[in-house]
C-alpha positions in Angstrom: 0.6 129.4 49.5 0.3 132.5 47.2 0.5 132.0 43.5 1.9 134.2 40.8 5.1 136.2 40.4 4.1 139.7 41.4 6.7 140.5 44.1 5.0 143.7 45.2 1.6 141.9 45.6 3.4 139.1 47.5 4.9 141.6 50.0 1.7 143.6 50.3 -0.5 140.5 50.7 1.7 139.1 53.5 1.7 142.4 55.4 -2.0 142.7 55.1 -2.4 139.1 56.3 -0.5 140.1 59.5 -2.8 143.1 59.9 -5.8 140.7 59.6 -4.3 138.4 62.2 -3.8 141.4 64.6 -7.4 142.6 64.0 -8.8 139.1 64.6 -6.8 138.7 67.9 -7.9 142.2 69.0 -11.5 141.2 68.6 -11.0 138.8 71.5 -8.7 141.1 73.5 -5.3 139.6 72.5 -2.1 140.9 70.8 0.1 139.0 68.4 3.2 139.6 70.5 1.5 138.1 73.6 2.1 134.5 72.5 5.2 132.4 73.3 4.9 129.6 70.7 3.4 130.2 67.2 2.6 127.9 64.3 2.0 129.0 60.7 0.0 126.0 59.5 0.4 125.8 55.7 3.2 128.4 55.7 4.1 127.9 52.0 7.2 129.9 51.1 6.6 132.3 53.9 4.4 135.0 52.6 3.2 135.8 56.2 6.3 134.6 58.0 8.2 137.3 56.1 6.7 139.9 58.4 7.0 138.0 61.7 10.7 138.1 62.4 10.1 140.5 65.3 8.1 137.7 67.1 11.1 135.4 67.2 12.7 137.7 69.8 10.1 136.7 72.4 8.5 133.6 71.0 9.3 130.4 69.1 8.0 130.7 65.5 7.2 127.5 63.6 5.9 126.7 60.2 4.8 123.6 58.3 3.5 122.8 54.8 3.1 119.9 52.4 5.1 121.7 49.8 8.7 120.5 50.4 10.2 122.9 47.9 8.6 125.9 49.4 9.6 124.9 52.9 13.2 124.4 51.9 13.3 127.9 50.4 11.6 129.5 53.4 13.9 127.7 55.8 16.9 129.3 54.0 15.2 132.7 53.9 14.0 132.8 57.5 16.6 131.1 59.7 14.9 132.5 62.8 11.8 130.2 62.1 11.7 126.4 62.6 10.1 125.0 59.5 9.1 121.4 58.7 7.4 119.5 55.9 4.2 117.7 56.9 2.2 115.0 55.1 -1.3 115.6 53.7 -2.8 113.8 56.7 -1.9 114.1 60.4 0.0 113.7 62.6 2.3 116.8 62.8 5.8 116.3 64.3 4.9 118.3 67.5 4.1 117.2 71.0 0.7 117.7 72.6 0.1 121.3 73.6 3.1 122.8 71.9 1.6 126.0 70.7 -0.5 128.8 72.2 -1.2 130.3 68.8 -1.9 128.5 65.5 -2.9 130.5 62.3 -3.3 129.8 58.6 -4.5 131.4 55.5 -6.5 129.3 52.9 -5.9 125.7 54.1 -9.5 124.6 55.1 -10.6 126.4 51.9 -9.2 123.4 49.9 -9.8 120.3 52.0 -12.8 117.9 51.9 -14.8 117.4 55.1 -13.0 114.2 56.1 -9.6 115.8 56.0 -10.9 118.9 57.7 -12.1 116.8 60.6 -8.7 115.1 60.9 -6.8 118.4 60.9 -9.2 120.0 63.4 -8.5 117.2 65.8 -4.8 117.4 65.1 -4.6 121.2 65.5 -6.5 120.8 68.8 -3.9 118.3 69.9 -0.9 120.5 69.3 -2.5 123.6 70.8 -2.3 124.0 74.6 -5.5 124.6 76.6 -6.5 128.3 76.4 -4.5 128.7 73.1 -6.0 130.4 70.1 -6.4 129.3 66.5 -7.1 131.6 63.5 -8.4 129.6 60.5 -10.0 130.8 57.3 -12.8 129.5 55.1 -14.5 130.4 51.8 -17.7 132.1 52.7 -20.2 134.1 50.6 -17.8 136.3 48.7 -15.6 133.4 47.3 -18.7 131.4 46.6 -20.2 134.3 44.5 -17.0 134.8 42.6 -16.8 131.0 42.0 -20.3 131.0 40.5 -19.6 134.0 38.3 -16.3 132.4 37.0 -17.9 129.0 36.5 -20.9 130.4 34.5 -18.5 132.5 32.4 -16.7 129.3 31.5 -19.9 127.6 30.6 -20.4 125.7 33.9 -23.5 125.2 36.0 -22.5 125.8 39.6 -25.9 126.1 41.2 -25.5 122.7 42.9 -22.6 124.1 45.0 -24.7 126.8 46.7 -27.6 124.3 47.1 -25.2 122.0 48.9 -23.9 124.8 51.1 -27.4 125.7 52.1 -28.4 122.1 52.8 -25.2 120.7 54.4 -23.3 123.8 55.3 -20.2 122.7 53.3 -19.5 121.9 49.6 -16.3 120.4 48.3 -15.8 121.0 44.5 -13.4 118.4 43.1 -13.7 119.5 39.5 -11.9 122.9 39.7 -8.7 124.6 38.6 -6.6 122.5 41.1 -7.2 119.3 39.1 -3.8 117.8 38.2 -1.9 120.0 40.6 0.9 118.9 42.9 -1.3 119.1 46.0 -3.1 115.8 45.7 -6.7 114.6 45.1 -8.0 115.9 48.4 -6.9 119.5 47.6 -9.6 121.4 45.7 -12.2 124.2 46.5 -14.3 124.1 49.6 -17.1 126.5 50.6 -18.6 126.9 54.1 -21.7 128.3 55.7 -21.1 130.2 59.0 -23.7 128.0 60.8 -21.8 124.9 59.8 -18.5 126.2 61.3 -20.3 127.3 64.5 -21.9 123.9 64.8 -19.4 121.4 63.4 -16.1 122.9 64.5 -17.3 123.3 68.0 -16.8 119.6 68.5 -13.1 120.3 68.8 -12.7 124.0 69.6 -14.7 126.9 71.0 -15.6 129.5 68.4 -14.7 132.9 69.9 -15.4 135.1 66.8 -16.5 134.7 63.2 -15.2 137.6 61.0 -16.8 138.0 57.6 -14.2 138.6 54.9 -11.6 139.0 57.7 -8.7 137.6 55.7 -7.5 139.8 52.8 -11.1 141.1 52.4 -12.0 137.8 50.8 -12.0 134.8 53.1 -13.9 134.6 56.4 -11.7 134.4 59.5 -12.6 132.3 62.5 -11.1 132.7 66.0 -11.2 129.5 68.0 -10.0 128.6 71.5 -8.7 125.2 72.7 -10.8 124.4 75.7 -9.4 122.4 78.7 -9.6 118.6 78.5 -12.1 118.4 81.2 -14.4 121.1 79.8 -17.5 119.9 78.0 -18.3 120.8 74.5 -21.0 123.4 74.0 -24.5 122.1 74.6 -26.1 120.8 71.4 -22.8 120.1 69.7 -22.9 117.0 67.5 -20.9 113.9 68.5 -17.3 113.7 67.3 -17.1 111.9 63.9 -16.1 108.3 64.6 -13.6 108.4 61.7 -11.6 111.3 63.2 -11.7 109.8 66.7 -10.5 106.4 65.6 -7.8 107.8 63.3 -6.4 110.2 65.9 -7.3 109.2 69.4 -4.7 111.5 70.9 -6.4 114.5 69.5 -10.0 113.3 70.0 -10.3 111.0 73.0 -10.5 113.8 75.5 -13.6 115.3 73.9 -16.6 114.5 76.1 -19.4 112.4 74.7 -22.6 114.3 73.6 -26.1 112.9 73.6 -26.9 112.1 70.0 -30.4 113.4 70.5 -29.2 116.9 71.4 -28.4 119.0 68.4 -27.0 122.5 67.9 -29.9 125.0 67.2 -28.2 126.0 63.9 -27.8 122.5 62.6 -29.4 121.7 59.2 -32.5 119.4 58.8 -30.4 116.5 57.6 -28.6 116.6 61.0 -31.5 117.3 63.3 -33.6 114.5 61.9 -37.3 114.5 60.9 -40.2 116.1 62.7 -40.9 119.4 64.2 -37.4 120.0 65.5 -36.0 119.7 62.0 -38.5 122.3 60.8 -37.6 124.7 63.5 -33.9 124.5 62.9 -34.5 125.1 59.2 -36.3 128.3 60.0 -33.6 129.4 62.4 -30.8 128.6 59.9 -32.5 130.6 57.1 -33.1 133.6 59.4 -29.4 133.6 60.5 -28.4 133.3 56.8 -30.5 136.3 55.9 -29.1 138.4 58.7 -25.5 137.4 57.8 -26.2 138.3 54.2 -27.5 141.8 55.1 -24.5 142.4 57.3 -22.2 141.1 54.6 -23.6 143.7 52.1 -23.0 146.5 54.6 -19.5 145.3 55.5 -18.6 144.8 51.9 -18.8 148.5 51.2 -16.8 149.3 54.3 -14.2 146.7 53.5 -13.8 148.0 49.9 -13.2 151.6 51.3 -10.6 150.2 53.7 -8.9 148.1 51.1 -8.6 151.0 48.7 -7.1 153.1 51.6 -4.6 150.4 52.4 -3.7 149.9 48.8 -3.0 153.6 48.4 -0.8 153.5 51.5 1.0 150.4 50.3 1.6 152.1 46.9 3.0 155.2 48.5 5.3 153.1 50.7 6.3 151.1 47.7 7.5 154.3 46.0 9.5 155.2 49.0 11.0 151.7 49.2 11.8 151.8 45.4 13.6 155.1 45.8 15.6 153.9 48.7 16.6 150.8 46.8 17.6 152.9 43.8 19.8 155.0 46.1 21.4 151.8 47.5 22.0 150.5 44.0 23.6 153.8 43.1 25.9 153.6 46.1 26.9 150.1 45.1 27.6 151.0 41.5 29.1 154.4 41.7 30.4 154.4 45.3 29.5 158.1 45.6 26.0 159.6 45.7 24.8 163.0 44.7 23.1 163.9 48.0 21.2 166.9 46.7 19.6 164.8 43.9 18.8 161.8 46.1 17.3 163.9 48.8 15.1 165.8 46.4 13.7 162.5 44.9 13.2 161.0 48.3 11.5 164.1 49.6 9.2 164.1 46.5 8.2 160.5 47.2 7.4 161.3 50.9 5.5 164.4 49.9 3.3 162.4 47.5 2.7 159.9 50.2 1.7 162.6 52.7 -0.7 164.2 50.1 -2.4 160.8 49.6 -2.8 160.2 53.3 -4.4 163.6 53.7 -6.8 162.9 50.8 -7.5 159.5 52.2 -8.3 160.9 55.7 -10.7 163.5 54.1 -12.5 160.9 52.1 -12.9 158.6 55.0 -14.3 161.3 57.3 -16.7 162.3 54.5 -17.8 158.7 54.1 -18.3 158.3 57.8 -20.4 161.5 58.0 -22.5 160.5 55.0 -23.1 157.1 56.7 -24.1 158.7 59.9 -26.6 161.0 58.3 -28.0 158.4 55.8 -30.7 156.8 58.1 -32.2 160.2 58.7 -32.2 161.4 55.1 -34.9 160.7 52.5 -34.4 159.8 48.9 -34.7 163.4 47.8 -31.8 164.4 50.1 -34.0 166.3 52.7 -34.3 165.3 56.3 -37.6 163.7 57.2 -39.8 164.5 60.2 -40.6 162.0 62.9 -44.0 161.3 61.1 -42.2 160.3 57.9 -43.1 163.4 55.8 -40.6 165.9 54.5 -39.4 168.4 57.1 -38.5 172.0 56.6 -35.5 172.6 54.3 
């Protein structure tokens, strides 16, 4: 659930989250309007639901959250959605295979590993075979921001990154959520991509891992609920006994996996001692370096896109504000000076158009610069095939 009282940021953030969901689904060849039963897991007061009323014309739209007050407010605001309050632990009040799409923003970013396992099993239960799930985690960007903030406050956060590298996951219980209304299991959690690919595959097939795919900050994972009779990926670790025992309806159908067979990206503490553990450590570090390099490149692209979207949102906000002012004038005065209102509205639209034109020019210039960059030396002149400077 979003915090703060900035209404414009609330609206813009919800709209951007929908764009992020659409982009994630497009990466696996699906559209948001192609589903018939949708669940917003951890819907809060409806920051994302606000923008999904159109889905209710062709699909059942549901939402659930542990925050009863937020759910009550959202239920009144969005009568076209079916909202319920759920407990901090499963089960959810839905039958097996109810949904063909489940999404969330920032739920698994706050749960410890035990509760994550319980909820992965439960979300698998309520998703029909072939259905998709879009879940987010704290990856490299949030971890870096956490480290900066912690050091600025006099903390020593090095142990968190060390644990992420060693185990793939770190749950930080001493954070800003201490004493909040969410309970003792709700704090800050950070994930390594290899952990998600390995550990979460016990319940669901990972279709895509999108770095900073949610609001340009959290990583987005696209998962698919495989059929009951389909085996887990080769090398997947056995299902945690605690999750299987607590929720057999969501876990019993998962096939048993040979405990000696491990995922190639598993950490040394999982793979066990010996040569295999050493090999997996090398592979894991290599994947980590590759992801870090890609993240640096994508960070620049994401920042450009975010600036572009922010400029568009600001322009649209001006238009919405002007329209609202006109509506208020109609309500207060009953009569509107059409010439004055049209001039103001036209000015707002013209400013928006000018910004879009400048944005398009900047983006094309950035793309052209990126295209030429690999073939350009430090002094700005093109290099010959032999590496020396070519003719000017």
